[in-house]
BAFI-3210 file (N, C-alpha, C; in Angstrom, 3 decimals, decimal comma, padded with zeros to 6 digits):
// residues 237
n [1|2|3|4|5|6|7|8|9|10|11|12|13|14|15|16|17|18|19|20|21|22|23|24|25|26|27|28|29|30|31|32|33|34|35|36|37|38|39|40|41|42|43|44|45|46|47|48|49|50|51|52|53|54|55|56|57|58|59|60|61|62|63|64|65|66|67|68|69|70|71|72|73|74|75|76|77|78|79|80|81|82|83|84|85|86|87|88|89|90|91|92|93|94|95|96|97|98|99|100|101|102|103|104|105|106|107|108|109|110|111|112|113|114|115|116|117|118|119|120|121|122|123|124|125|126|127|128|129|130|131|132|133|134|135|136|137|138|139|140|141|142|143|144|145|146|147|148|149|150|151|152|153|154|155|156|157|158|159|160|161|162|163|164|165|166|167|168|169|170|171|172|173|174|175|176|177|178|179|180|181|182|183|184|185|186|187|188|189|190|191|192|193|194|195|196|197|198|199|200|201|202|203|204|205|206|207|208|209|210|211|212|213|214|215|216|217|218|219|220|221|222|223|224|225|226|227|228|229|230|231|232|233|234|235|236|237]
n.u [000,612|000,289|002,148|002,125|005,206|006,074|005,903|007,203|009,482|009,627|009,272|011,784|013,783|013,631|015,612|017,493|020,802|022,846|021,729|019,852|022,181|020,687|022,934|024,739|023,650|022,640|020,566|017,378|014,641|011,750|009,390|007,205|007,952|010,438|011,904|014,016|013,253|012,977|011,904|009,702|007,588|004,993|002,699|001,381|001,491|-000,416|-003,301|-004,500|-007,015|-006,798|-006,707|-005,349|-002,457|000,567|003,277|005,330|008,779|011,038|014,671|016,825|017,832|016,234|013,778|014,937|016,764|016,266|015,800|014,603|012,545|010,011|008,884|007,127|005,060|003,395|002,391|000,408|-001,084|-003,213|-003,566|-000,730|001,692|004,115|006,558|009,439|012,364|013,914|015,103|015,509|013,475|010,136|007,552|004,130|002,258|002,627|002,601|-000,149|-001,482|000,141|-001,569|-004,659|-007,532|-008,020|-006,619|-004,326|-000,762|001,641|004,975|007,118|009,693|012,935|012,743|014,286|016,470|014,815|013,357|011,944|008,928|007,925|007,675|005,376|004,045|002,744|-000,336|-003,397|-006,959|-008,131|-011,414|-013,176|-010,311|-007,907|-004,767|-001,729|001,264|004,350|006,835|011,199|011,540|015,291|019,336|020,366|021,692|021,332|018,160|018,269|019,407|018,083|015,575|016,322|016,532|013,428|011,123|008,929|007,674|007,644|005,660|004,153|003,725|005,943|006,287|007,297|009,042|009,008|009,935|010,782|010,922|013,261|015,415|014,416|015,367|017,352|018,391|019,836|021,202|021,141|023,747|023,474|020,846|018,027|017,291|014,962|014,280|012,042|009,866|009,187|008,771|007,446|004,919|004,770|003,302|001,203|-000,066|-000,026|-001,936|-003,732|-004,241|-004,181|-004,115|-003,423|-001,213|-000,005|-000,356|001,256|004,565|004,729|004,381|006,348|008,389|007,841|008,922|011,413|012,936|012,583|013,735|016,709|016,945|016,977|018,893|021,455|020,405|019,318|017,062|013,363|010,887|007,454|005,322|006,190|007,015|006,519|004,975|002,757|001,993|001,215|-000,915|-002,733|-003,380|-004,891|-006,456]
n.v [-001,456|002,232|005,031|009,060|009,157|006,510|007,282|009,762|008,992|007,660|009,466|010,226|008,147|008,425|010,574|009,416|009,354|007,322|003,288|003,642|001,934|-000,043|000,516|-002,419|-004,935|-006,396|-007,583|-008,683|-005,963|-006,122|-003,389|-002,504|-002,728|-002,170|-004,775|-007,658|-010,112|-012,283|-011,652|-009,715|-007,428|-006,851|-008,438|-007,783|-005,045|-002,405|-000,079|002,629|005,225|008,783|011,662|013,914|014,774|014,268|015,264|015,603|017,176|015,892|015,553|015,258|012,380|010,955|009,661|007,584|006,119|002,171|002,335|004,654|005,741|007,757|006,310|004,782|005,862|007,106|003,817|003,799|005,859|007,169|010,040|010,854|012,878|013,754|015,786|016,924|018,361|021,442|024,704|025,890|026,122|025,887|023,176|023,885|022,573|021,657|023,987|025,055|023,644|024,095|026,490|025,969|025,371|023,670|022,553|023,287|023,333|022,343|022,946|020,756|020,849|021,411|022,872|024,453|025,544|027,666|030,381|031,467|032,787|031,021|028,172|026,226|023,474|021,834|020,626|021,833|021,859|023,403|024,280|022,805|022,342|020,250|019,328|019,575|017,718|018,881|017,269|017,236|015,478|014,239|013,952|014,755|017,707|017,903|018,885|020,973|023,030|022,914|023,861|026,534|027,245|027,598|029,658|029,863|028,636|030,167|031,416|029,309|027,936|026,355|023,288|021,720|018,410|016,837|013,928|011,371|008,921|006,796|006,217|003,559|003,064|000,803|001,364|003,571|005,693|008,236|010,672|011,257|010,188|011,191|012,254|011,369|008,815|009,514|008,497|007,471|010,443|011,206|009,762|009,855|012,825|012,066|011,051|013,024|014,304|013,205|010,837|008,174|005,712|005,234|005,861|004,228|002,282|002,848|003,058|000,064|-000,825|-000,265|-001,310|-004,026|-003,924|-002,577|-005,142|-006,710|-006,221|-005,927|-008,848|-009,351|-008,809|-009,660|-012,064|-013,758|-016,206|-015,142|-014,967|-014,889|-014,939|-014,021|-011,419|-008,527|-008,651|-010,342|-008,251|-005,861|-006,948|-007,192|-004,348|-003,977|-005,542]
n.w [-000,331|-000,686|000,838|002,333|002,849|001,033|-001,425|-001,378|-000,843|-003,961|-006,028|-004,809|-005,633|-008,226|-009,200|-008,320|-009,560|-010,095|-009,497|-005,828|-002,949|-000,526|002,347|004,036|003,024|-000,373|-000,230|-002,088|-000,759|000,843|-001,197|000,652|003,621|003,708|004,066|004,247|001,863|003,757|006,029|005,810|006,885|006,341|007,086|009,353|009,524|011,251|010,822|011,982|013,624|014,027|016,234|016,059|013,646|011,810|010,000|007,852|007,861|005,442|005,677|002,522|002,527|003,614|003,251|001,738|002,981|004,490|007,787|008,618|010,183|010,188|007,857|009,394|010,809|008,426|007,898|010,176|010,177|008,024|007,537|007,279|006,183|004,143|003,041|001,207|002,640|001,445|001,552|-000,119|-002,081|-001,597|-000,753|-002,897|-002,127|000,595|001,708|001,248|003,703|005,254|005,504|005,796|007,092|009,276|010,547|013,873|013,494|014,960|015,988|016,678|018,724|020,643|022,935|024,479|022,450|021,640|021,108|023,988|024,016|022,719|022,682|023,577|026,400|026,271|024,159|022,970|022,931|020,795|018,886|016,175|014,637|014,444|016,026|014,150|013,600|013,277|011,962|011,856|010,286|010,253|010,870|014,039|013,257|010,860|011,405|013,239|011,649|009,476|010,657|011,855|009,590|008,069|007,452|006,406|009,191|011,608|012,236|013,600|017,464|019,276|019,666|022,931|023,690|027,109|028,317|030,555|029,975|028,241|024,541|023,504|020,222|018,561|015,988|014,182|016,687|018,576|020,025|022,213|024,330|026,003|023,663|020,548|018,355|015,493|014,863|017,601|018,471|017,302|018,360|021,210|020,949|019,582|022,054|024,471|022,435|023,322|021,732|022,901|022,386|019,243|020,131|021,522|019,906|017,755|018,743|019,500|016,610|016,155|017,317|017,092|013,756|014,657|015,701|013,313|011,182|012,306|012,910|010,473|009,963|011,060|010,015|012,083|013,632|013,682|016,003|015,796|017,636|019,643|022,225|021,273|019,142|020,071|022,245|019,794|018,144|019,999|020,332|018,052|017,819]
ca.u [000,044|001,151|001,369|002,839|006,825|006,429|005,362|008,609|011,291|009,433|010,119|013,499|014,929|013,534|015,931|019,117|021,945|023,059|020,923|020,214|021,628|020,984|023,942|025,173|023,116|022,011|019,591|016,304|014,265|010,495|008,868|005,925|008,308|011,777|013,023|014,383|012,043|012,912|011,850|008,992|006,595|003,995|001,010|001,167|000,633|-001,934|-003,787|-005,395|-007,272|-006,494|-007,691|-004,238|-001,753|001,894|003,185|006,917|009,333|012,276|015,396|016,976|018,153|016,233|012,822|015,990|016,577|015,639|015,677|013,446|010,814|008,852|007,769|006,403|004,155|002,883|002,127|-000,767|-001,872|-003,449|-003,392|000,382|002,047|005,079|007,657|011,156|012,415|014,370|015,985|015,429|012,222|009,122|006,742|003,052|001,053|003,349|002,688|-001,150|-001,302|-000,091|-003,028|-005,670|-008,199|-008,928|-005,235|-003,470|000,535|003,106|006,838|007,862|011,624|013,139|012,682|015,840|016,767|013,935|012,825|010,541|007,261|007,264|007,459|004,641|004,289|000,839|-001,317|-004,252|-008,225|-009,059|-012,425|-013,040|-009,342|-006,671|-003,149|-000,676|003,023|005,938|008,053|012,100|012,986|016,146|020,161|020,068|022,363|019,911|017,569|019,015|019,836|016,378|014,786|016,985|015,980|012,580|011,079|007,847|007,741|008,038|004,539|004,051|004,182|007,189|006,367|008,912|008,109|009,887|009,950|011,413|011,702|015,181|014,868|013,865|015,375|017,893|019,057|020,478|021,801|021,663|024,723|021,386|019,671|016,645|016,710|013,976|013,742|010,942|008,555|009,000|008,699|005,389|004,541|004,614|002,617|-000,070|000,104|-000,481|-003,700|-005,382|-004,436|-003,562|-003,867|-002,434|000,467|000,992|-000,221|002,729|005,400|004,951|004,779|008,959|009,457|008,674|009,956|013,793|012,943|012,564|015,032|017,454|016,754|017,507|020,610|021,806|020,258|019,016|015,280|012,441|009,964|006,227|005,038|007,018|006,069|006,114|004,076|001,945|001,014|001,175|-002,325|-003,597|-003,327|-005,834|-007,826]
ca.v [000,149|003,187|006,356|009,866|008,295|005,804|008,165|010,638|007,833|006,448|010,478|010,347|007,079|008,683|011,684|009,755|009,622|005,472|002,614|003,469|000,594|000,537|-000,293|-003,271|-005,619|-006,108|-008,456|-007,481|-005,598|-005,296|-002,622|-002,457|-002,608|-002,089|-005,259|-007,981|-010,767|-014,001|-010,660|-008,721|-007,429|-006,561|-008,878|-007,262|-003,622|-002,108|001,118|003,323|006,369|009,509|013,194|014,344|013,863|014,536|016,126|014,902|017,687|015,388|015,835|014,579|011,438|010,591|008,094|006,083|004,967|001,297|002,552|006,334|005,721|008,683|005,374|003,778|006,561|006,702|003,221|004,253|007,470|007,948|011,283|011,446|013,958|014,023|016,578|017,540|019,690|022,828|026,235|027,583|025,525|025,782|022,623|024,652|021,645|022,229|026,236|024,914|022,224|024,820|027,101|024,479|026,503|022,918|022,281|023,693|023,250|022,717|022,554|019,636|020,967|020,902|024,633|025,320|026,075|028,357|031,992|030,996|033,140|030,104|027,866|024,950|021,850|020,716|021,043|023,025|021,710|024,172|023,660|023,370|022,624|018,769|019,176|018,446|017,894|019,591|016,791|017,806|014,332|014,436|013,575|016,036|018,816|018,709|019,502|021,935|023,660|023,209|024,789|028,131|028,225|027,539|031,396|030,113|027,722|031,066|031,754|028,709|027,709|025,322|022,062|020,710|017,501|015,867|012,816|010,100|007,780|006,552|005,933|002,477|003,141|000,448|001,379|004,119|005,646|009,603|010,684|011,468|009,463|012,185|012,129|010,457|008,790|010,409|007,266|007,968|011,838|010,696|008,377|011,601|013,745|011,767|011,155|015,114|015,070|012,597|010,215|006,912|004,334|005,414|006,254|002,668|001,247|003,081|002,056|-001,596|-001,099|000,330|-002,559|-005,022|-002,713|-003,129|-007,146|-007,715|-005,557|-006,283|-010,257|-009,627|-007,624|-010,085|-013,416|-014,126|-016,580|-014,248|-015,627|-013,988|-015,123|-013,551|-009,817|-007,407|-008,908|-010,373|-006,705|-005,013|-007,715|-007,496|-003,536|-004,088|-006,441]
ca.w [000,253|-001,033|001,578|001,330|002,654|000,424|-002,573|-001,723|-001,708|-005,741|-006,017|-004,394|-006,408|-009,668|-009,443|-008,360|-010,899|-010,490|-008,561|-004,735|-001,984|000,965|002,969|004,887|002,811|-001,395|-000,735|-002,384|000,361|000,166|-000,844|001,656|004,884|003,368|005,764|003,161|001,634|004,333|007,377|005,511|007,895|006,004|007,087|010,406|008,972|011,488|010,389|013,316|013,425|015,723|016,143|015,298|012,209|011,414|008,803|007,893|007,050|005,786|004,660|001,251|002,010|004,646|002,446|000,942|004,131|004,810|008,821|008,956|010,834|010,160|007,252|010,338|010,877|007,151|007,978|010,252|010,515|007,256|007,191|007,544|004,734|003,804|001,663|000,705|002,974|000,815|002,130|-001,356|-002,638|-000,406|-001,830|-002,299|-000,859|001,930|002,313|001,482|004,260|006,733|005,796|005,950|008,807|009,996|010,915|014,313|013,867|016,256|014,795|017,258|018,358|022,257|023,626|025,008|020,952|020,727|022,143|025,467|024,243|021,144|023,265|024,620|026,296|025,963|023,605|023,375|022,165|019,591|018,753|014,957|014,990|014,995|015,668|013,311|014,052|012,283|012,610|011,147|010,012|010,123|011,618|014,282|012,841|009,619|012,037|013,770|010,289|008,597|012,115|011,836|008,343|007,329|008,715|006,682|009,802|012,146|013,061|014,290|018,353|018,931|020,865|023,242|024,759|028,012|028,775|031,355|029,209|027,330|023,877|022,444|018,604|018,201|014,484|014,668|018,453|019,328|020,991|023,829|025,612|025,531|021,832|019,972|016,811|014,929|015,567|019,730|018,380|017,125|019,934|022,879|020,259|019,904|023,731|024,524|022,355|023,502|020,917|023,209|021,654|018,314|020,270|021,476|018,528|016,956|019,913|019,250|015,302|016,218|017,891|015,874|012,821|014,854|015,543|012,007|010,791|013,397|012,574|008,833|008,974|011,142|010,198|013,661|013,757|014,196|016,457|015,228|018,456|020,932|022,992|020,587|018,387|021,031|021,813|019,099|017,781|020,954|020,953|016,799|017,500]
c.u [000,791|000,807|002,296|004,511|007,311|006,406|007,267|008,893|010,919|009,937|011,878|014,775|014,277|014,548|017,726|019,566|022,556|021,936|021,381|020,146|021,860|022,116|023,987|024,228|022,381|021,427|018,364|015,615|012,280|009,728|007,898|006,678|010,015|012,899|013,475|013,016|011,550|011,716|010,792|007,535|005,295|002,935|000,918|001,208|-000,091|-002,450|-005,127|-006,183|-007,087|-007,045|-006,922|-003,629|-000,580|001,712|005,374|007,771|010,392|013,855|015,996|016,793|017,384|014,837|013,588|016,600|016,224|014,865|014,409|012,925|009,493|008,723|006,841|005,429|002,603|002,489|000,772|-000,843|-001,875|-003,801|-002,483|000,443|003,631|005,998|009,178|011,786|013,427|014,309|015,140|013,860|010,687|008,137|005,288|002,181|001,721|002,476|000,857|-002,217|-001,099|-001,393|-004,285|-005,849|-008,407|-007,606|-004,130|-001,609|000,947|004,387|007,567|009,769|011,895|013,082|013,319|016,574|016,142|013,107|011,915|009,119|006,733|006,923|006,147|004,946|003,455|000,212|-002,754|-005,826|-008,849|-010,553|-012,559|-011,231|-008,716|-005,711|-002,686|000,481|003,758|005,862|009,635|012,984|014,191|017,929|019,735|020,655|021,951|019,129|017,336|018,686|018,069|015,664|015,039|016,308|014,792|011,536|009,544|006,910|006,734|006,788|004,085|004,373|004,655|006,421|007,223|008,559|009,312|009,304|011,058|011,662|012,436|014,579|014,919|014,030|016,784|018,919|019,816|020,676|022,341|022,684|023,718|020,627|018,459|015,945|016,180|014,241|012,530|009,399|008,165|007,769|006,755|004,646|003,756|004,029|001,415|-000,674|-000,679|-001,158|-004,336|-005,705|-003,886|-003,034|-003,305|-001,416|001,022|000,702|001,456|004,176|006,011|004,817|006,708|008,779|009,184|009,312|011,342|013,321|013,006|013,621|016,545|018,070|017,158|019,125|021,703|021,891|019,993|017,444|014,953|010,446|008,633|005,518|005,370|006,244|005,738|005,254|002,813|001,090|000,775|-000,305|-002,804|-004,412|-004,503|-006,468|-009,186]
c.v [001,066|004,516|007,359|008,930|007,532|006,487|008,704|009,809|007,285|008,397|010,942|009,813|008,064|009,879|010,894|009,436|007,639|004,761|002,965|001,658|000,597|-000,179|-001,529|-004,275|-005,685|-006,970|-007,699|-007,249|-005,791|-003,852|-002,185|-001,894|-002,148|-003,617|-006,412|-009,364|-011,933|-012,968|-010,052|-008,863|-006,919|-006,572|-008,589|-005,823|-003,200|-000,326|001,953|005,298|007,257|010,846|014,070|014,090|015,105|014,657|015,710|015,740|016,742|015,599|014,803|013,215|010,162|009,603|007,333|004,938|003,905|001,503|004,223|005,366|005,955|007,252|004,801|004,425|006,864|005,980|002,936|004,596|007,656|008,988|012,217|011,996|013,976|014,858|016,687|018,102|020,258|023,451|026,935|027,225|025,325|024,821|023,871|024,086|022,076|023,428|025,999|024,402|023,112|025,885|027,074|025,004|024,963|022,168|023,617|023,491|023,449|022,290|021,555|019,748|021,296|022,352|025,508|025,658|027,579|029,744|031,715|031,736|032,229|029,151|027,248|024,239|020,680|021,564|021,343|022,637|023,450|023,770|023,801|023,215|021,480|019,048|019,052|019,120|017,742|018,564|016,632|016,478|014,223|014,244|015,063|017,163|018,847|019,043|020,892|023,266|023,842|023,947|026,221|028,771|027,911|028,868|030,597|029,064|028,885|031,075|030,628|028,294|025,979|024,092|021,436|019,745|016,752|015,412|012,106|009,068|008,309|005,787|004,641|001,819|002,241|000,187|001,988|005,306|007,005|009,155|010,980|010,606|010,035|012,699|011,034|009,806|009,503|009,341|007,510|009,126|011,573|010,839|009,868|012,317|013,549|011,263|011,660|014,989|014,418|011,470|008,991|006,045|004,640|005,518|005,010|001,467|001,718|003,055|000,802|-001,933|-000,877|-001,099|-003,509|-004,629|-003,822|-004,866|-007,608|-006,927|-006,354|-007,836|-011,062|-009,211|-008,467|-012,236|-014,174|-014,811|-015,763|-014,999|-014,552|-014,093|-014,478|-012,053|-008,994|-007,715|-009,211|-009,437|-006,294|-005,991|-007,570|-005,863|-003,453|-004,616|-006,386]
c.w [-000,185|000,142|000,791|001,953|001,719|-001,410|-002,591|-001,857|-003,655|-005,940|-005,699|-005,570|-007,557|-010,351|-008,736|-009,798|-011,102|-009,446|-006,880|-003,963|-000,578|001,419|004,637|004,195|000,972|-001,514|-000,787|-001,175|-000,775|000,490|-000,312|002,662|004,100|004,086|004,160|003,421|002,775|005,930|006,967|006,498|007,589|006,869|008,619|010,938|009,703|010,917|012,355|012,944|014,469|015,730|015,651|014,115|012,327|010,032|009,290|006,745|006,873|005,051|003,750|001,113|002,874|004,074|002,119|002,670|005,243|006,702|009,047|009,497|010,919|008,361|007,895|010,852|010,098|007,767|008,743|010,543|009,016|006,880|007,250|006,418|004,919|002,742|001,913|001,618|002,062|001,293|001,411|-001,889|-001,883|-001,418|-001,543|-002,022|-000,236|002,931|002,940|002,654|004,895|007,299|006,347|007,605|009,928|010,758|012,408|014,113|014,626|015,129|016,590|017,524|020,508|022,567|023,776|023,984|020,509|021,984|023,669|025,069|023,289|021,454|023,121|025,124|026,951|024,060|023,155|022,314|021,304|018,767|017,088|014,340|015,159|014,910|014,415|013,228|013,200|012,745|011,781|011,017|008,869|010,644|012,651|014,264|012,222|010,316|011,948|012,248|009,827|009,722|012,096|009,765|007,146|007,864|008,036|008,145|011,825|012,965|013,357|016,310|018,110|020,253|021,272|023,889|025,858|028,296|030,258|030,847|028,097|025,563|023,488|020,902|019,033|017,114|014,164|015,709|017,975|020,165|022,732|023,776|025,398|023,745|021,171|018,257|016,339|015,114|016,963|019,251|018,507|018,079|021,007|022,392|020,144|020,899|024,338|023,752|021,907|022,855|022,028|022,551|020,161|018,502|020,852|020,204|017,752|017,417|019,025|017,339|015,491|017,031|017,181|014,625|013,237|015,158|014,015|011,220|011,465|013,017|011,041|008,802|010,062|011,255|011,426|012,827|014,026|015,085|016,519|016,861|019,616|021,609|022,419|019,880|019,000|021,057|021,053|018,334|019,057|020,595|019,419|016,698|018,068]
res [m|s|h|a|v|s|r|l|r|s|e|r|l|a|r|c|l|q|p|f|t|a|r|g|s|r|a|p|r|c|p|g|c|r|v|i|f|d|y|c|l|c|k|f|r|p|t|v|e|a|h|g|a|v|c|l|l|m|h|d|v|e|p|l|k|p|s|n|t|g|w|l|i|a|d|i|l|p|d|t|q|a|f|t|w|s|r|t|d|v|d|e|q|l|l|a|l|l|d|d|p|q|w|q|p|y|i|v|f|p|g|e|f|v|a|p|e|r|v|v|t|q|v|a|a|t|p|g|k|r|p|l|f|i|l|l|d|a|t|w|t|e|a|r|k|m|f|r|k|s|p|y|l|e|r|f|p|v|l|s|l|a|s|d|q|l|s|r|y|k|l|r|r|s|k|r|d|d|h|f|c|t|a|e|v|a|a|l|c|l|e|l|a|g|d|q|q|a|a|s|v|l|d|a|w|l|d|v|f|t|g|h|y|l|a|a|k|f|q|l|p|l|d|e|q|d|e|v|h|v|r|l|q|a|l|v|s]
***
């Protein structure tokens, strides 16, 4: 099934001057989950409705990375939007989305780097509007540059997340334990919007994906009846 991030990946691949090969494996990968076919997890893929929605601003190469977790958000939340970030060429569809009156956009970014008057820590209930969480999907260094060089985002509040939970993401690690992967950030935002079911399903989907991805990477046996698979099934059944 195609979604916003898979379409962005297809567009990016079409611009590649040579075939893209994921690091660490030349084995063919499932186009639906980006894991080699023997470890495909597409049959477990859930979908869930939520009041809040996510808009991913993705650095140029992020859609190409099999370990990217923005893809997982689009897997389960049909309203997910995704755009390639550019400093000089802003997508008109992105600008139209940000101006759509049904949405209340929030830029999700650490408050310590932002003027205090822009920072919020809660999601306000606004009649007639749904929260739209704008996530900068990139490395930390790239995300800081994207934040500084996106003047069209300056009119929106900055949602600063605080959590005692340490990141569980095991595929690409930040040097700081308080830096979450993109799917974890989205789950925390959904919790703040009152979408607890969607947040729990996204967390479980991240765990299932991580298990399949690492099992494929190290050629390990996969137990489809383990705790993470059972937890996901319980949430969506």
